[in-house]
C-alpha positions as CSV (number, residue, x, y, z in Angstrom):
1,M,146.3,104.4,-116.5
2,H,145.0,105.5,-119.9
3,R,141.8,107.3,-119.9
4,P,140.4,107.3,-123.5
5,V,138.2,109.7,-125.2
6,I,136.6,107.8,-127.9
7,A,134.1,109.2,-130.2
8,V,132.5,108.4,-133.7
9,A,134.6,109.3,-136.6
10,R,133.6,112.2,-138.8
11,D,133.8,112.4,-142.5
12,G,136.6,114.9,-142.3
13,D,138.7,112.1,-140.4
14,A,138.9,110.0,-143.6
15,A,142.4,110.9,-144.6
16,A,143.9,110.6,-141.2
17,V,142.3,107.4,-140.3
18,V,143.3,105.8,-143.6
19,A,146.7,106.9,-143.2
20,L,146.7,105.2,-139.6
21,W,145.5,102.1,-141.1
22,Q,148.2,102.2,-143.7
23,A,151.0,103.0,-141.0
24,C,149.6,100.0,-139.1
25,G,150.0,97.7,-142.1
26,L,146.1,97.0,-142.1
27,T,145.3,97.8,-145.8
28,R,145.7,95.7,-148.8
29,P,145.9,96.4,-152.4
30,W,142.6,94.6,-153.1
31,N,140.7,96.7,-150.7
32,D,139.9,100.3,-151.1
33,P,140.2,101.9,-147.5
34,D,138.7,105.0,-148.6
35,A,135.6,103.2,-149.7
36,D,135.5,101.1,-146.6
37,F,135.6,104.3,-144.3
38,A,132.8,105.8,-146.3
39,R,130.8,102.8,-146.2
40,A,131.2,102.2,-142.6
41,L,130.4,105.8,-141.6
42,G,127.4,105.7,-144.1
43,G,125.8,102.4,-143.0
44,A,122.9,101.9,-140.5
45,T,124.6,99.1,-138.8
46,S,128.2,100.1,-138.8
47,T,130.5,102.9,-137.6
48,I,134.1,104.0,-137.0
49,L,135.3,104.9,-133.6
50,V,138.4,106.9,-132.9
51,E,140.6,108.1,-130.1
52,R,142.0,111.5,-130.6
53,Q,145.2,113.4,-129.5
54,G,143.9,116.9,-130.1
55,D,141.9,116.8,-133.5
56,L,144.1,114.0,-134.8
57,P,142.9,110.4,-134.7
58,V,145.6,108.2,-133.1
59,G,143.5,105.0,-132.9
60,S,140.5,103.6,-134.8
61,V,138.2,100.6,-135.0
62,M,135.6,99.8,-137.4
63,V,132.6,98.1,-136.0
64,G,129.4,96.8,-137.6
65,H,126.8,93.9,-137.4
66,D,124.5,91.7,-139.5
67,G,122.0,91.4,-136.6
68,H,123.4,88.3,-135.1
69,R,127.3,88.8,-135.3
70,G,129.1,91.9,-134.6
71,W,132.3,92.5,-136.7
72,I,135.5,94.4,-135.8
73,Y,137.9,95.6,-138.4
74,Y,140.8,97.9,-138.8
75,L,141.6,98.0,-135.1
76,A,144.7,100.4,-135.4
77,V,146.9,102.2,-133.0
78,R,149.7,104.6,-134.0
79,P,152.8,102.6,-133.5
80,D,154.4,104.9,-130.9
81,L,151.3,104.8,-128.6
82,R,150.9,101.0,-128.5
83,G,151.1,99.4,-125.0
84,Q,149.2,102.4,-123.5
85,G,145.6,100.9,-123.5
86,V,144.5,102.6,-126.6
87,G,143.7,99.4,-128.5
88,T,142.0,97.7,-125.5
89,A,139.8,100.8,-125.0
90,L,138.8,100.9,-128.6
91,F,138.1,97.2,-128.5
92,Y,135.9,97.6,-125.6
93,A,134.2,100.5,-126.9
94,A,133.3,98.7,-130.2
95,E,132.1,95.8,-127.7
96,Q,129.8,98.4,-125.9
97,W,128.6,99.8,-129.4
98,L,127.4,96.0,-130.1
99,R,125.8,95.4,-126.8
100,T,123.8,98.5,-127.0
101,R,122.3,97.3,-130.3
102,A,121.7,93.7,-128.5
103,V,124.1,92.0,-130.8
104,P,124.8,88.6,-129.2
105,K,128.4,87.8,-130.5
106,I,131.6,89.7,-131.5
107,Q,134.0,88.2,-134.2
108,L,137.0,89.4,-136.2
109,M,139.6,88.1,-138.6
110,V,143.2,88.1,-138.0
111,R,145.7,87.1,-140.7
112,V,147.5,83.9,-139.7
113,D,151.0,85.6,-139.7
114,N,149.8,88.4,-137.6
115,A,151.3,87.1,-134.2
116,A,151.2,90.5,-132.4
117,A,147.4,90.9,-133.1
118,M,146.8,87.3,-132.1
119,A,148.5,88.0,-128.7
120,F,146.6,91.2,-128.1
121,Y,143.2,89.4,-128.7
122,D,144.3,86.6,-126.5
123,R,145.3,88.8,-123.6
124,I,141.9,90.6,-123.7
125,G,140.0,87.3,-123.7
126,L,139.0,86.4,-127.4
127,E,139.0,82.6,-128.2
128,R,139.8,81.0,-131.6
129,Q,136.7,79.7,-133.2
130,E,136.6,76.6,-134.9
131,V,135.5,78.0,-138.3
132,V,136.9,78.3,-141.8
133,V,136.4,81.6,-143.5
134,L,135.3,81.2,-147.2
135,G,135.1,84.2,-149.6
136,R,134.9,85.5,-153.1
137,F,135.6,89.2,-154.4
138,L,132.4,90.6,-156.0
139,K,134.2,92.9,-158.5
140,D,132.8,91.9,-161.9
141,A,129.4,90.4,-162.8
142,D,131.2,88.3,-165.5
143,D,132.6,86.2,-162.6
144,L,129.2,84.8,-162.0
145,P,128.9,81.0,-163.0
């Protein structure tokens, strides 16, 4: 059985964690993963949790909240370590992080074509929610109506 050692990421973990996200196919050209890492570690209501082998992060999860909903992002496990409980341990560590802050609900978004992620979250008991996610990128002030 997997016995995780999960801790809050350090600033010096940025390159290794971003490389992990990239190896797991979680990054997209329109998001800056380095900025996401820094923002999460620097936020009062967010963090990144990692599991290490030696000093190297082999799994990570970004977690944060708005006071009402907790959010999970970038849950990643090095591909050769999948199926050993690392992802499940990271998810539950993020859930516990939210529980200690009295956040009543946990949510995450999964791309519709990511069947492996959908199966993973189904196995650990998450349910599909009847909502539609809407959004807009806030890159330029000129985009405002």
